[in-house]
N, C-alpha and C positions, 0 to 999 in steps of 0.2 A: 445473544451476546454478539456474535459475528456480524449482525447487521450494524452494530455500533463501534465495532473494533476491527480494523482492517488486518491486523495480525492474526485475530481469532478466526477470520474468515480465511486466511490462508491455510491455516491448520486444519479447520473443518472440511474444506474442500479437498484437500490433498492429505491422506491419512500418513503419506510417507515423509511429510515437509517437516523438518527439524531446523527451525531457525537459529541461526548464529546471533551473537551480539548485533552485529551490523545490520542483519536482517529486521531486527526489531526497531534499530535506529531509522533505517529507510522506510520502515511502516509507518513510524510515529510520524516522520517528517512529510510523508505523502499525505496521510491523514490530516494532519495540520494544514497543508498547503490547500488542500480540498475545503476545508472548513473556511479558511481565509478567503479563498475564492469565492465561496457562497456568501461571505459577508461583503463583497465588493472589493477586497483589496487585491492588489496586485501581486502577484507571487511567483517566483522562480526558484528552482531546485536543481541543483547539479550533483549527479550521483557519480562519485569515482570510487570504484571498487575494481580490483584486477578481473581478468577474463575469467569466465566460468565459475562465477560467485553468485549467480542468480539475479542479478540487477535487473536484466531485460525483463526476466519471467514475472518478477514480483512489481515492476514498474510499467511494463507494457502490455501484460495478459492478466494478471491477478488484480491489479488495481482497477483497469477499466472496468472488468467484470463486477468488481464490489461495488462502484460508483453506479453502475447501470441496474444493480439490483437494489439500491436504495429507495425506499418508498417516497423520499421527499424530491428525487430527481426527476 
């Protein structure tokens, strides 16, 4: 499941990770942006959340790891 769903990947790879509603939203939008990019569509995503809410961790650490681990990349 974690190979097809980015948020599941986040939870599987970090057993202490407890996503809030905005983490779910960020994960969904990142995954959709990646799928759009694979289709050749241009995509931009701006993430605006207060400091120390985990936006850098999810977007700059976990997301690239998930994408690199996909079998179709």
